[in-house]
C-alpha positions in Angstrom: 41.8 27.6 -112.4 40.1 29.6 -109.2 36.9 30.5 -108.9 36.6 33.9 -106.7 32.7 34.8 -106.9 29.6 33.6 -108.2 26.9 36.1 -109.1 23.3 34.5 -109.9 21.1 37.0 -111.0 18.2 34.6 -112.4 19.1 30.5 -112.0 16.1 28.0 -111.0 15.4 29.4 -107.2 18.4 31.7 -106.9 18.0 35.3 -107.4 20.3 38.1 -106.9 22.7 35.6 -105.2 26.6 36.2 -104.6 28.9 33.7 -103.4 32.5 33.8 -102.5 35.3 31.3 -102.6 39.0 30.6 -102.7 41.7 28.2 -104.0 42.1 24.9 -102.4 39.1 23.1 -100.7 35.4 25.0 -99.9 32.5 23.1 -98.2 29.6 24.9 -99.1 27.1 23.5 -96.8 23.0 23.8 -96.5 20.1 21.6 -95.9 18.0 20.0 -98.8 16.6 22.1 -101.2 18.9 24.7 -100.4 20.0 25.3 -104.0 23.6 23.3 -103.8 23.4 21.4 -106.9 21.3 24.2 -108.7 24.3 26.0 -108.0 26.4 22.7 -109.3 24.7 23.4 -112.6 24.8 27.1 -112.8 28.3 26.2 -112.4 28.2 23.9 -115.8 26.1 26.3 -117.3 28.2 29.3 -116.7 31.4 27.3 -119.0 29.4 25.2 -121.4 26.2 26.5 -121.6 22.6 24.3 -122.1 21.5 22.4 -125.0 18.5 23.3 -126.2 14.8 22.0 -125.1 13.9 18.9 -125.7 10.1 17.7 -125.9 11.4 14.1 -125.1 13.2 14.8 -122.0 11.6 15.0 -118.6 11.7 18.2 -116.5 14.6 16.3 -114.6 16.9 15.8 -117.2 16.1 18.8 -119.4 18.3 21.5 -117.4 17.4 24.2 -119.8 13.7 23.4 -118.4 14.7 22.7 -114.6 16.3 25.6 -114.2 14.5 28.7 -115.4 13.7 30.8 -113.0 11.0 30.4 -110.8 10.1 34.0 -111.1 10.4 33.9 -114.9 12.5 35.7 -117.3 16.1 34.2 -118.7 18.6 32.2 -116.9 21.4 34.7 -116.1 24.7 35.0 -114.1 28.3 36.1 -113.9 31.5 34.3 -112.8 34.7 36.0 -111.5 37.8 33.5 -112.1 41.6 33.3 -112.7 43.2 31.3 -115.1 46.9 31.0 -116.3 47.8 33.6 -114.2 44.7 35.9 -115.4 41.8 37.4 -114.3 38.3 36.9 -116.1 34.6 37.4 -115.7 32.0 35.4 -117.8 28.6 36.5 -118.1 26.0 34.4 -120.0 22.4 34.9 -120.4 20.0 31.7 -121.7 17.0 31.9 -122.5 14.2 28.8 -123.7 16.4 28.3 -127.3 20.1 28.0 -127.5 20.0 30.5 -130.5 19.1 33.1 -128.1 21.7 32.9 -125.4 24.3 35.6 -125.0 27.5 35.2 -123.8 30.4 37.8 -122.8 34.1 37.0 -121.9 36.1 39.9 -120.5 39.1 40.9 -118.8 38.9 40.9 -115.0 41.4 44.1 -114.9 40.7 46.1 -118.0 36.9 44.8 -118.2 38.0 44.2 -122.3 36.1 42.0 -124.3 38.2 38.6 -125.2 38.0 38.0 -128.4 40.4 35.0 -129.0 38.6 32.7 -127.5 35.2 31.8 -129.1 32.1 31.7 -127.2 31.1 27.9 -127.8 35.1 27.1 -126.4 35.4 28.9 -123.2 35.0 25.5 -121.1 37.4 23.6 -123.8 39.6 26.4 -123.7 39.8 26.6 -119.7 39.2 22.5 -119.3 40.7 21.2 -121.9 38.1 18.7 -121.8 34.3 19.2 -123.7 30.8 19.1 -121.9 30.6 15.7 -121.6 34.2 14.8 -120.5 33.6 17.4 -117.8 30.9 16.0 -116.2 32.4 12.6 -116.4 35.6 13.8 -114.8 35.7 17.0 -112.8 32.3 17.0 -112.1 30.9 14.4 -109.4 27.3 14.6 -108.1 24.6 12.5 -105.6 25.1 8.8 -106.7 26.2 10.2 -110.0 29.7 8.7 -110.1 29.2 5.9 -112.5 30.1 6.9 -116.1 29.1 4.9 -119.7 31.1 5.3 -122.8 29.6 7.1 -125.9 29.6 7.2 -129.3 32.3 10.0 -129.6 34.4 9.5 -126.2 36.3 12.1 -125.7 37.7 10.4 -122.7 38.9 7.5 -124.5 40.5 9.5 -127.1 42.3 11.9 -124.8 43.9 9.0 -123.0 44.7 7.2 -126.1 46.4 10.2 -127.4 48.3 10.6 -123.8 49.9 7.3 -124.2 51.1 7.7 -127.5 52.8 10.8 -127.4 52.5 12.2 -123.6 50.7 15.4 -125.4 47.5 16.2 -127.0 48.8 18.8 -129.3 50.1 14.8 -131.1 47.3 12.9 -131.3 44.7 10.7 -133.0 42.3 13.0 -132.5 43.5 16.2 -133.4 44.8 14.0 -136.9 41.1 13.0 -137.0 39.6 16.3 -136.6 41.6 17.5 -139.6 40.2 14.7 -141.6 37.4 15.1 -140.9 37.3 19.0 -141.9 39.5 17.6 -145.0 36.5 15.9 -145.8 33.8 18.1 -145.0 35.4 20.5 -147.3 34.7 18.5 -150.1 31.4 16.8 -149.3 29.9 18.6 -145.7 27.8 16.4 -143.0 24.5 17.0 -144.9 26.2 16.1 -148.3 24.4 19.8 -149.7 28.1 22.1 -149.2 31.5 21.2 -150.3 33.6 21.1 -153.2 32.1 18.2 -154.7 28.3 19.0 -154.4 29.3 22.4 -156.1 30.8 20.8 -158.9 28.2 18.8 -159.2 25.9 21.1 -159.4 28.2 23.1 -162.0 28.3 19.7 -164.2 24.4 19.8 -163.7 24.1 23.5 -165.1 26.3 22.8 -167.9 24.3 20.0 -168.6 21.5 21.9 -168.7 23.0 24.8 -170.4 24.4 22.4 -173.0 20.1 20.8 -173.2 19.1 24.3 -173.3 21.6 26.2 -176.2 20.9 22.8 -178.4 17.0 23.5 -177.7 17.4 27.4 -178.3 19.3 26.1 -181.9 15.9 24.7 -183.1 13.7 27.3 -181.7 16.3 29.7 -184.0 15.6 27.6 -187.1 11.8 26.9 -186.0 11.5 31.0 -185.7 13.2 31.6 -188.9 10.4 29.2 -190.6 7.4 30.3 -188.4 8.0 34.3 -189.0 8.1 34.1 -192.6 4.7 32.0 -192.1 3.6 34.8 -189.7 4.4 37.1 -192.2 2.0 35.3 -194.8 -0.5 35.1 -192.6 -0.8 38.6 -191.6 -1.0 39.6 -195.5 -3.9 37.2 -195.4 -5.7 38.8 -193.1 -5.0 42.5 -194.2 -6.9 41.1 -197.1 -9.5 39.2 -195.0 -10.1 43.4 -193.0 -10.6 45.0 -196.0 -13.3 42.5 -197.9 -15.1 42.4 -194.5 -14.3 46.3 -194.6 -16.4 47.1 -197.7 -19.1 44.2 -197.0 -19.6 45.4 -193.8 -20.2 49.4 -195.9 -22.9 47.1 -198.2 -24.4 45.1 -195.0 -24.7 48.9 -193.3 -26.6 50.5 -196.2 -29.0 47.1 -196.7 -29.5 47.2 -192.8 -31.2 51.6 -193.7 -32.9 49.5 -196.1 -34.6 47.1 -194.4 -35.0 49.7 -191.4 -36.8 52.3 -193.3 -39.1 49.1 -195.2 -39.9 48.2 -191.7 -40.9 51.9 -190.5 -42.9 52.1 -193.5 -44.8 49.0 -193.1 -44.9 50.3 -189.1 -46.3 53.5 -189.8 -49.1 52.1 -192.4 -50.0 49.2 -189.6 -50.3 52.2 -187.1 -52.7 54.4 -189.7 -54.5 51.2 -189.8 -55.1 50.4 -186.8 -56.0 53.6 -185.7 -58.7 53.8 -188.4 -59.7 50.9 -186.6 -60.0 51.7 -183.5 -61.7 55.0 -184.4 -64.6 52.7 -185.7 -64.6 50.8 -182.5 -64.6 54.1 -180.3 -67.9 55.4 -182.5 -69.5 52.4 -182.3 -69.2 51.9 -178.6 -70.5 55.8 -178.2 -73.4 54.4 -179.4 -73.7 51.5 -177.6 -73.7 53.8 -174.6 -76.3 56.3 -175.7 -78.4 53.4 -176.2 -77.7 52.1 -172.6 -78.5 55.3 -171.5 -81.6 56.1 -173.2 -82.8 52.7 -171.8 -81.9 53.2 -168.2 -84.1 56.7 -168.5 -87.4 54.8 -167.8 -86.0 53.6 -164.4 -85.3 57.7 -163.7 -87.7 57.3 -160.6 -87.1 53.8 -159.4 -84.8 53.9 -156.6 -82.0 51.8 -156.0 -82.6 49.5 -153.3 -79.3 47.4 -151.2 -79.9 44.1 -150.7 -81.2 44.3 -147.5 -83.7 46.6 -148.9 -84.6 44.1 -151.2 -85.1 41.8 -148.5 -87.4 43.8 -146.1 -89.9 44.1 -149.4 -89.8 39.9 -149.6 -90.1 39.6 -145.8 -93.3 42.5 -145.7 -94.8 40.4 -148.7 -94.1 37.3 -146.7 -95.8 38.9 -143.8 -98.9 40.1 -146.0 -99.8 36.8 -147.3 -99.6 35.0 -143.5 -101.4 38.5 -142.6 -104.1 37.4 -145.0 -104.5 34.1 -144.4 -104.0 35.1 -140.4 -107.4 37.5 -141.2 -108.8 34.6 -143.3 -108.8 32.1 -140.4 -110.4 34.4 -138.5 -113.4 34.7 -140.7 -113.9 31.1 -140.9 -113.8 31.0 -137.0 -116.6 33.8 -136.9 -118.8 31.9 -139.4 -118.2 28.2 -137.4 -119.1 30.4 -134.3 -122.2 31.3 -135.8 -123.4 27.8 -136.7 -122.4 26.6 -133.4 -124.7 29.0 -131.7 -127.2 28.0 -134.0 -127.0 24.6 -133.4 -126.6 25.0 -129.8 -130.1 26.7 -130.0 -132.3 24.0 -131.9 -130.9 21.0 -129.8 -131.4 22.5 -126.6 -135.2 22.9 -127.6 -135.3 19.7 -128.7 -133.9 17.8 -125.8 -136.4 14.8 -124.8 -138.4 14.6 -121.9 -136.3 11.4 -119.9 -138.4 8.6 -117.8 -141.7 8.2 -119.8 -143.8 8.5 -116.8 -147.4 6.8 -117.9 -145.9 4.2 -119.7 -143.9 3.6 -116.2 -147.4 3.6 -114.6 -149.0 1.2 -117.2 -145.9 -0.9 -116.6 -146.5 -1.2 -112.8 -150.5 -1.1 -113.1 -149.8 -4.6 -115.7 -147.1 -5.9 -113.1 -149.3 -5.6 -110.3 -152.2 -7.3 -112.2 -150.0 -10.0 -113.4 -148.6 -10.8 -109.5 -152.5 -10.6 -108.2 -154.1 -12.4 -111.1 -151.8 -14.9 -111.2 -152.0 -16.2 -107.5 -156.1 -15.6 -107.5 -156.9 -16.8 -110.5 -154.8 -18.4 -112.9 -151.1 -18.8 -112.6 -150.9 -18.3 -116.3 -151.6 -14.8 -115.4 -147.9 -14.4 -114.4 -147.2 -14.0 -117.7 -148.2 -10.1 -117.5 -145.1 -10.0 -115.3 -142.8 -10.0 -118.3 -145.3 -8.0 -120.4 -144.7 -5.3 -117.2 -141.0 -5.4 -117.6 -141.4 -4.6 -120.6 -143.4 -1.9 -120.7 -141.0 -0.8 -117.7 -137.9 -0.9 -120.3 -139.5 1.7 -122.9 -141.0 3.7 -120.3 -136.9 4.0 -119.6 -135.8 4.4 -123.3 -136.3 8.1 -123.6 -133.9 8.5 -120.7 -131.1 7.5 -122.2 -131.5 9.1 -125.7 -131.9 12.5 -123.4 -129.1 11.7 -121.8 -127.1 11.1 -124.9 -128.6 14.6 -126.3 -127.7 16.4 -123.4 -123.5 15.1 -123.8 -123.7 16.1 -127.7 -124.9 19.5 -126.3 -122.2 19.8 -123.2 -119.4 18.9 -126.3 -121.1 21.7 -128.2 -120.7 24.2 -125.6 -117.6 23.2 -125.1 -116.5 23.3 -128.8 -118.3 27.1 -129.1 -116.5 28.1 -125.6 -113.2 27.4 -127.0 -114.0 29.5 -130.6 -115.1 32.0 -128.2 -112.1 32.4 -126.2 -110.1 32.0 -129.6 -112.1 35.0 -131.5 -111.4 38.0 -130.7 -112.2 41.8 -132.2 -109.7 43.4 -131.3 -107.3 40.8 -132.9 -108.8 40.6 -136.2 -109.0 44.4 -135.9 -105.1 44.5 -135.6 -104.6 42.2 -138.4 -106.5 44.4 -140.7 -104.4 47.5 -139.6 -101.1 45.6 -139.9 -102.5 44.7 -143.5 -102.9 47.9 -144.4 -99.2 49.0 -143.2 -97.8 46.0 -145.3 -100.2 47.1 -148.2 -98.7 51.0 -147.6 -95.2 49.8 -147.6 -95.6 47.7 -150.9 -97.3 50.0 -152.7 -94.7 52.3 -152.1 -92.1 50.7 -153.7 -94.0 48.7 -156.4 -96.5 50.9 -157.9 -94.0 53.6 -159.0 -92.5 50.9 -161.4 -95.9 49.5 -162.2 -94.5 46.0 -160.5 -97.0 43.4 -158.9 -95.3 41.3 -156.7 -91.8 41.8 -155.3 -90.5 38.9 -157.7 -91.6 41.6 -161.0 -90.2 44.7 -159.0 -86.8 42.0 -158.5 -86.7 41.3 -162.0 -86.9 45.0 -162.9 -84.1 45.7 -160.0 -82.0 43.2 -162.4 -82.8 44.5 -165.7 -81.8 48.1 -163.7 -78.5 46.8 -162.2 -77.6 44.7 -165.9 -77.9 48.4 -167.8 -75.8 49.9 -165.3 -73.4 47.2 -165.7 -73.5 47.3 -169.3 -72.9 51.0 -169.0 -69.5 50.9 -167.3 -68.7 47.9 -169.5 -69.3 49.9 -172.2 -67.4 53.2 -171.0 -64.2 51.0 -169.5 -64.1 49.6 -173.1 -64.7 53.3 -174.7 -61.7 54.2 -172.2 -59.5 51.8 -173.5 -60.0 51.9 -176.9 -59.6 56.0 -176.7 -56.2 55.4 -174.4 -55.0 53.1 -177.3 -55.9 55.9 -179.9 -53.8 58.3 -178.0 -50.8 55.6 -177.9 -51.2 54.9 -181.7 -50.9 58.6 -181.9 -47.7 59.2 -180.0 -45.8 56.1 -181.7 -46.7 57.6 -185.1 -45.0 61.0 -184.0 -42.4 59.2 -182.4 -41.6 57.6 -185.7 -38.4 59.4 -187.2 -38.4 60.3 -190.6 -36.9 57.6 -192.6 -35.0 57.4 -196.3 -37.4 56.3 -198.8 -36.7 52.6 -199.9 -36.6 54.0 -203.6 -33.2 55.6 -202.8 -31.1 52.5 -201.9 -29.0 51.0 -204.8 -30.0 47.6 -205.9 -26.7 45.9 -204.3 -27.6 47.0 -201.0 -31.4 46.1 -201.5 -30.8 42.9 -202.6 -27.9 42.4 -200.4 -27.8 38.6 -198.2 -24.6 38.2 -196.6 -23.8 38.5 -193.1 -25.3 41.0 -190.9 -23.3 44.2 -189.8 -23.0 42.6 -186.0 -21.3 39.4 -187.8 -18.6 41.3 -189.4 -17.9 43.9 -187.1 -17.6 40.5 -184.9 -15.3 39.1 -187.9 -13.3 42.6 -187.7 -12.7 42.1 -184.5 -11.6 38.4 -184.4 -9.0 39.6 -187.3 -8.1 42.3 -185.7 -7.4 39.8 -182.4 -5.3 37.9 -185.2 -3.5 40.1 -186.3 -2.0 41.5 -183.0 -1.2 37.8 -181.9 0.6 37.3 -185.1 2.3 40.6 -184.8 3.4 39.4 -180.8 4.6 35.9 -182.4 6.1 38.0 -185.2 8.1 40.6 -182.5 8.4 38.2 -179.9 10.6 35.6 -182.5 12.7 38.6 -183.8 13.5 39.7 -180.5 14.5 36.0 -180.1 16.6 35.9 -183.4 18.4 39.7 -182.7 18.8 39.2 -179.1 18.2 36.1 -177.7 20.3 33.8 -179.9 23.1 36.1 -180.2 23.8 36.2 -176.8 23.4 32.1 -176.1 27.1 30.7 -175.5 28.9 28.6 -178.0 28.3 24.8 -177.8 32.2 24.1 -177.7 32.5 26.8 -175.2 30.0 25.1 -172.9 31.3 21.3 -173.6 35.1 22.8 -172.8 33.9 24.0 -169.6 31.7 20.9 -168.5 34.9 18.6 -169.9 37.0 20.6 -167.2 34.0 20.4 -164.3 34.5 16.6 -165.0 37.9 16.4 -164.9 37.9 18.3 -161.5 35.0 16.5 -160.1 37.2 13.1 -160.7 40.1 14.4 -159.2 38.4 16.0 -155.4 36.7 12.4 -155.6 39.9 10.4 -155.6 41.0 13.1 -152.8 37.6 12.1 -150.9 38.1 8.4 -151.0 41.9 9.0 -150.5 40.7 10.8 -147.1 38.0 8.1 -146.1 40.6 5.4 -146.4 43.2 7.6 -144.4 40.8 7.9 -141.7 39.9 4.6 -141.6 43.3 3.7 -140.8 43.3 6.2 -137.9 40.5 4.6 -136.5 42.4 0.6 -136.6 45.2 2.1 -135.3 43.0 4.4 -132.6 41.4 0.4 -131.7 45.2 -0.4 -131.0 46.0 2.6 -129.2 42.9 2.1 -126.8 44.3 -1.8 -125.6 48.3 0.4 -124.8 46.3 3.1 -122.3 44.0 0.0 -120.4 46.8 -1.2 -117.9 48.0 2.6 -117.4 44.5 3.2 -116.4 43.9 0.4 -114.5 47.0 0.2 -112.3 46.3 4.3 -111.2 42.0 3.3 -110.5 43.9 0.2 -108.7 45.9 2.2 -106.5 43.8 4.4 -105.7 40.6 1.8 -105.0 43.2 0.1 -102.6 43.9 3.2 -100.6 39.9 4.0 -99.7 39.3 0.4 -99.1 42.3 -0.7 -97.2 43.9 -2.8 -99.8 41.1 -5.3 -100.1 40.4 -4.5 -103.2 43.3 -3.3 -105.6 43.3 -5.8 -108.7 40.6 -4.4 -111.6 40.4 -4.2 -115.0 38.6 -1.7 -116.9 36.5 -2.4 -120.2 36.1 0.3 -123.3 32.6 1.0 -121.6 33.6 2.0 -118.2 32.3 -2.0 -117.0 34.6 -2.8 -114.0 35.8 -6.5 -113.1 37.7 -6.1 -110.0 39.4 -9.1 -107.8 39.0 -9.4 -104.1 42.4 -9.6 -102.4 41.4 -12.8 -99.4 39.1 -15.0 -101.7 40.4 -14.0 -104.6 37.2 -14.2 -106.5 36.3 -12.5 -109.1 33.4 -10.0 -109.6 31.8 -7.5 -111.8 31.4 -4.2 -109.8 27.5 -4.4 -110.3 27.3 -7.1 -107.3 28.7 -4.7 -104.8 27.0 -2.8 -102.6 25.9 1.0 -103.4 28.6 2.2 -101.2 31.6 0.2 -102.6 30.0 0.6 -106.0 30.3 4.3 -105.5 33.9 4.4 -104.1 34.8 2.2 -106.9 33.7 4.4 -110.2 34.9 7.5 -107.5 38.0 6.1 -107.7 37.8 5.5 -111.4 36.6 9.3 -112.0 39.8 10.4 -110.2 41.9 7.9 -111.8 41.2 9.0 -115.3 41.1 12.8 -114.4 44.6 12.3 -112.7 45.9 10.3 -115.9 44.6 12.9 -117.8 45.7 16.1 -116.3 49.0 14.8 -114.5 49.5 16.6 -111.7 47.4 19.9 -111.8 43.9 19.5 -112.2 42.1 22.7 -112.6 38.7 21.8 -110.8 36.9 19.5 -108.6 33.2 19.7 -108.2 31.7 17.2 -105.8 27.9 17.4 -104.9 27.5 14.6 -101.8 29.6 12.3 -103.9 30.2 10.5 -100.6 26.7 9.8 -99.5 26.3 6.3 -99.7 30.1 5.5 -98.1 30.1 4.7 -94.6 31.8 7.1 -91.7 35.2 5.3 -92.4 35.4 5.6 -96.3 34.1 8.9 -96.3 37.0 9.9 -94.8 39.8 8.4 -96.5 37.8 9.5 -100.0 37.9 12.9 -98.6 41.6 12.8 -97.3 42.5 11.0 -100.6 41.1 14.2 -102.7 42.1 16.5 -100.3 46.2 15.1 -100.1 46.9 13.2 -103.0 44.9 15.3 -106.2 46.8 17.9 -107.2 43.8 20.0 -107.9 43.8 24.0 -107.5 40.3 23.9 -106.5 37.6 21.6 -104.8 34.1 22.8 -104.1 32.3 20.1 -102.1 28.8 20.8 -101.5 26.5 18.7 -98.9 23.6 19.1 -96.7 25.1 16.7 -93.6 27.4 18.6 -90.6 29.0 15.5 -90.4 30.0 15.2 -94.2 31.1 18.8 -94.3 33.8 18.2 -91.1 35.4 15.2 -93.5 38.0 17.8 -94.8 38.8 19.0 -91.5 38.3 22.2 -89.6 38.2 24.0 -92.9 37.9 27.9 -92.9 36.3 28.0 -96.3 32.9 26.4 -95.2 30.0 28.6 -96.7 26.7 28.2 -95.5 23.8 28.7 -97.7 
């Protein structure tokens, strides 16, 4: 196979990119993040497609997420290549889900669709390997030379097949696939389809049909009995319907009798009520007339508001106060006259003060007492006290005069105060005010013969009471009049009814269910008749149609036995296939032991060439774990203890050895994505030389980001910069 052109429309970072290729070695050089690994993934996706997105995997492990176009949309591209002497154009479009993918394989010359290759088998058809085996052999990525064995290891199976027969067409894998296919024809992987599940379904269906047939037969017998019972019940319902219909006619007549009776009683009641109401109206009119007669004596009585009545009470109270003030003024005038008279009397009776003659006598006696006492006899000094006593008597009038003057001054002061308080103008003003109040009160009280406001209020209350009685009487009269009109209307609305004497004794004495109850009973009877009729018709339909169409139990049993025999036959065949497959698996395990020396020898030769003979003896386990022997020391070690570069060389040799064993002299394609990155310059050069010179690869695509690595394959003319 030779890839001639890659046309990437959308894939990862690439958009509308074209890469032309040729046979032999093609070196594609580009810096980091230039998109080399993306182109490798594009090649894989074009031939094998991509698995569906996985929620468990990260973006780097899930290629369908990782290589979605950065600008959005679907992954899409075209690949031009040559294989088996023919040109092809492979186009593929990949979305988020595999079911939406579209793939097209056309002839490169005619552009006609290639129909003999299934879309899901394009990679396997051209490389002879599935997707996983392709990644483990012909596709070697960065630090990705290690491979591991899976549950369904296609590589190991192909190696065993080749060692057994020398060709793949006669192989364990083919036989195993045929056995698996034969088993799946009998029972699918889901165990829901296949010959045996179909037979089990048929057996279950026939057993169910047989059970249904037995049930239907029981139903058939029951239907015959029930239909006879239902017809008898329908006849009883008809008799009941006839009886209730006759009873309903009698109940209807009784209802009319009761209505006529009730109508007569109602008419009598309304007539009596009308007479009673007329008497009440007459009495109420007389009462209203009497009240209006009483109100006539108040015809000249002006209506007083509460404020006006309050004003009269205040005027009466003010008149009483004015009368009291006038009485007080008159009392003060009387007191003033009495005081003035008393003043005149006291002023005329005022004593002289000191008794001068008595004072002179006292002085003379005192002189005589002193003189005679000195001159005549000391006993005469007794005249001195007598003179003092006489002097005191002379001054007694002075004290009384002083006291009377004080009393007169007080009387004058009181008289002055009374004169100030008393004013003739004030008395006149009080008299005028009294006159006005008397006029105001007389104007209101005299017309109704009231002596005071209290009597006036009582008369006013009597008038208001009569007014209220008049209003109440008018209201009651209006109510009675309205009731009389309503009674008259009720009498007019009453429909003429039949006379109670016109009804038969049976209708009058009827005591059964009312007409409404009989209507309900008739309705229920009708529903029961309909239900019974439906059951009779349903049973008749089953008897005439359903039961006549059911298959005989003998036929069902015969078919059931036949299906069970077929199930036993195919179950025996399925068990035989399982035994054959187990034997094949045991044989395959033995065959795996045979191809191991061939692979060990081929990988050892490659490893010896790449390491200058340091390592040439090794053993490869089923899980591709490698144990090798160092030539100088003879020590056997696991490959996992080696340096990263040696480890890469070892598994690089393993991949190349497997590829050589599987493809023999013609390897379709080898894709290397910086596969020599961890090797030193010498070993990297040896690996490149061996790849170029010792492998019969039709085309080698080597992707690298190092100039020095790009020169490993010599001054190659097919160097492409991206």
